[in-house]
N, C-alpha and C positions, 0 to 999 in steps of 0.2 A: 811064861818063858817060850812055850811053843809058838804063841801068837807073835811075839817079838821076833823070833827067828824067821817066821814066815814073811813078816813085813820086810825084814832085812833082805831076804832072798828075792822078793819082788822088786825091791829098789835096785838091787844089783842087776837083775835081769833086764829091767827097763833101761838102766844106764848102758848095759852091754849092747842092747838092741839099737840104741841111738848111735853108738860108735860104730856098730857093724853095718849100718845103713850105707849102701854105696853112695859115693860122692856124686855120681851122675844123677841119682834119683833126687838128691837134695838141691842140686844146682838148677837155677831157672833155665827154661828153654830159650834158645835164641830164635826169635821170630824172623821169618824170611818171607817176603812178598813174592809170590809166584803167579804168573799170568798165563793162561792157556788161550789158544785162539778160538776154540769152541768147546762146549762141554759135550763129550762124546764117549761112548763105551770103547771107542778106538784107543783111548788113553787110559784104559783100565789099570795098567801097572802103576800109574801115578796115584790113582785113588786108593788102590790097594796098599801102597806104601804109607799113605796117610791113615787109612782106617785100621790097618794092622799094627800101627805104632812103630813102623820101621824108622820113620824120621825122628820120632821121640827117642828111640834108642840111640840116636846119634846126637841127641841134645838139641833137636830142631823142631820148631813149630811152624808149619806151613800155613800161610794166609793166602788162600787160592781165590783168584778172580778170573772172570771171562772177558776177553778183549773183543770178541766177534771179528777175528781176522788176524793173521800173522803180522800184517802191516801195522795194525793198531797196537799189538803187543810189543812190536819192535820200537815203535814211537814211545811207548810207556817206559821201556827199558832205557832208552837214550835220555828221556826226560827225568829219570830217577824215581818214577812212581812204581816201578817193579824192579826187583833185584835179579830175578831169574825168569826167563820166558821160555815157554814151549812153543816152538815155531818151526817152519821149514828151514832146512840148512841153507837154502838160497839167501835168506836174510843176512846171514853172516858175510856172504860173498858181496851182496849189495852194499853193506856197510863198509867193507874193506875197500871197495872201489869208490865209495862216496866221499863227500867233502867233510863229513863230521870228524872232528879231531878225536872223538871218543870211539874207540874200536871195541869189538866184541870177539868172544871165542865160544865155540861149541865145547861144552864140558862133558856132555853125556848124550848118548842116543837113547831113544825110546822105541821107535818103530822102524822096521827094516824095509818097508815099502808102503804103498798107498793102501789105506784101509777102507776107502770108499767103494761103494758098489754101484754099478750101472743099473738103474731102475727103469723098467718099462711099464706100460699100462696093462699088459696081459701076459699070461704065462707063455714061455717059449722054451720048450724042452731042448730044441736044437738051435740055440741062438747062434746067429752068424753076424759077424761085424758088418758084412756087406749090406745087411738090412737097415743099417743106419744112414746109408747114402740118401741125401736129399732131405734128411730129417733135422728137426731142431732138438738140440741137446742142452739142457740146463747145466752149465759148467760153473767154474769159479773165476775169480778175478785173474786177469791176464798176468802171468809172472808168478802167481802163487803156486805152492806145491801141488794142490789138487788140479789146478788148471794146467800145469806143465805135464803132469802124469796123464791127464785125459788126452791131451794132444799127442803124447808119446804113444799111448795105446792105440789111437786111431792110425798113426803113421805105421806102427808095427803091423797093423792088420790091413794095410793097403789103402787107407783113406787119407786124403789131404784135409787137415782140419780147417784150412782156409777156403777150400773150394767144394769139397764133397758134403760137408755138413754145415749147419749154422749153430755156432756155439753162443749161447746166451751167457754173458759173463758179468752182467751188471746188476743182478738181483741181490739185494741186501741179504746177508746171511740169515738173520732171524725170519725173513719172509720167504725163504726158498721153498720149504715144504708146503706152506700154504699156497704159494703161487703154482706149484706143480699140481697139487690136488685140485686147484681151481681151473686147471686146463692149460697152463703155460707149458710149452715144449712137449715134444713127443717122448723124450727120454730125459733122465737126469742122473747125476751122480750124488749120492747121499751117504752119510755116515750113520752108524748105529748110535742111538736107538731109533732114529727116524725111519730106517729101512724096515725094521720089524713092526713099527707102528703102522706104516702104510700097508704092509702086507696083512696085518691083523684086521685093518679096516677095509680091506679090499680096494685100496686106492693105488696100489703099485705092486710090482713084483721084482725081486732081485734077480738079475740075469747073470752077472759075472762080477768078480772082484777086479778092480782096476789094477791093483798091485800085482796080481798074478799075471795079468796081461802084459805088464811092463817088465817085471822082474825085480830082483832085490837092489834097491838104491835107498839108502837111509832117508827117511821121509820126515820125521819130526824129531827134533833134538832140543836139549836144554842149552840155552845160551845165556852167558853173563858178560858183563863188561870186563875189559882188561883191568880196570881199576879195582873192582870187587875181588877178582881173582888174586891180584897182587896183595891186597890188604887183608883178605880173609880166606886164605887157602884151606884152613881147617874146616870152615863152614862148607866150602865147595866140595871138599873131600867127603864130608859126612853126608851131604846131599847125594853125591854120586854113589856112595856105599848103600844108601837106602834104596835107590833106584835099581842097583844091581841085585840086591836081595829080593826086590819085588818082581823083577823080570824072571828070576829063578823060580820064585814061588808060583807065579801064574802059568809058567810052562808045565808045571806038574800037578797042580791042584785040580780036584774034581770040579767041573763047572758049577754044580749046585752049591758047593762050598764057596766058590768064588762069588757066586750070586749073593750069598748071605753077607759076605764082606763088602761087596760093592753097593748093596741096596741103599745104605744111608746117603750115598752120593747121587742116587737116582730115585728120589721119592716118587711114588705113583707108577713106577714101571714094575710090572709083575716079575716075580722072581724067576719064573720059567723063561721069560723073554730075555732077562739078563743072562741066564745060564746058556741059552741057545746062542746068544750073541758072543759069549766068551768062546764057546766051541767053534762058532763060525770064524771068528778072528784067528783062533789058534790053528784051525785047519788051513786057513789061507796063509799062515806063516808071516803075519804082519808085525809081530812083536819081536824085538831083538832078544837074543839069548844072553848078551853081555853088552855093557854100555859103551864100549869103544867104537867110535866112528872112524873107519879106516880110510886110507887114501883113495882106493879104487872107487868108493862111493862118492867122494867129493869130485873126483875126475868125471865119473859118469853123469853126475848132476850138472856139472858145468857144460858137458857136451849137450845135455838136454836144453840148457839155457841158450846155447849157441844155435842149435837147430831151430828153436822157437823164435829166434831173433831178439831175445832179451839181452844177450851178452855177446859182445864181439870177441873174436878169437884172441885178440891182444889184451883183453880184459880178464883173462883167466888168472886166478890167484893161486898162490902156493897152498898146499895142504896145511903146512905149519902156521900160516898166517891166520887161519880160521878155526883150527882145532887145537885145543889144549889137551894133549893125550895123557898127560901125567896122572890125572885123577882116575880115569877109567882103568889105567894100567896098575894103579896102586890099590884097587879095590881089594879088600881083604875077604 
């Protein structure tokens, strides 16, 4: 009798557990293809959102790939091989002004300014921008976010990027660090973990963060097509919710704990290197505290594009035409 009662109780408990399981846990995840321009610790909040399960909590599985450039990521977005891309906000402006009938919107921001660092070949405790005059600097593709910010930093510090320095802009992204270590250019701008790698090997020294030299202008953002936004707003909202949660987490977490979370995304990189990189980025204030990309940032970016000769004054676009604000504002 007692055995029968016990079996009955176990069956009831099992049935109750099945009904009590949250629907979200039973439902299959929606896979979304996301493409980043490079793989860098600069984008740590994205990897944290994946590794901490923030996307899964929103019913999303992220399939992440690397494009090796914002231009290539944007091409993938327009071709349909990526649904969301992490790129410079200038790409949305280019598309808005372009011939493509397919338009895009920024749905969320990730970084508030440039996270690259100017790297020299020897330590300079009292770095002065004037020391760059007449030198070669390994920069990035003309019109790209890191290229624009490098030019802006030079101008802000009294140097003409077209006359006072030689900017090398045609080195392929995967070859940049090797080319610099091999002797190309006097200085270069690099993202983490490349900066820490070169310092550890005695091949370069970080001199200054480019973003701090320029000031806050949203630098990398998540962009989706108008078509995806219209057809699947719930997916876009869930994606933005996860990013907002991760930005909040990385702002407060101990760097060592952050390193443990980020380590699976950077195999072979020592934990202390990841931790110091997190602290370095946070001290530089390069990560946004909330995902909304605001109008002043787009205005400032367009002014940079005009100053660099990339955009004509009559080609400026409206804030509303390139930013879908509703998702970031609706973050819970």
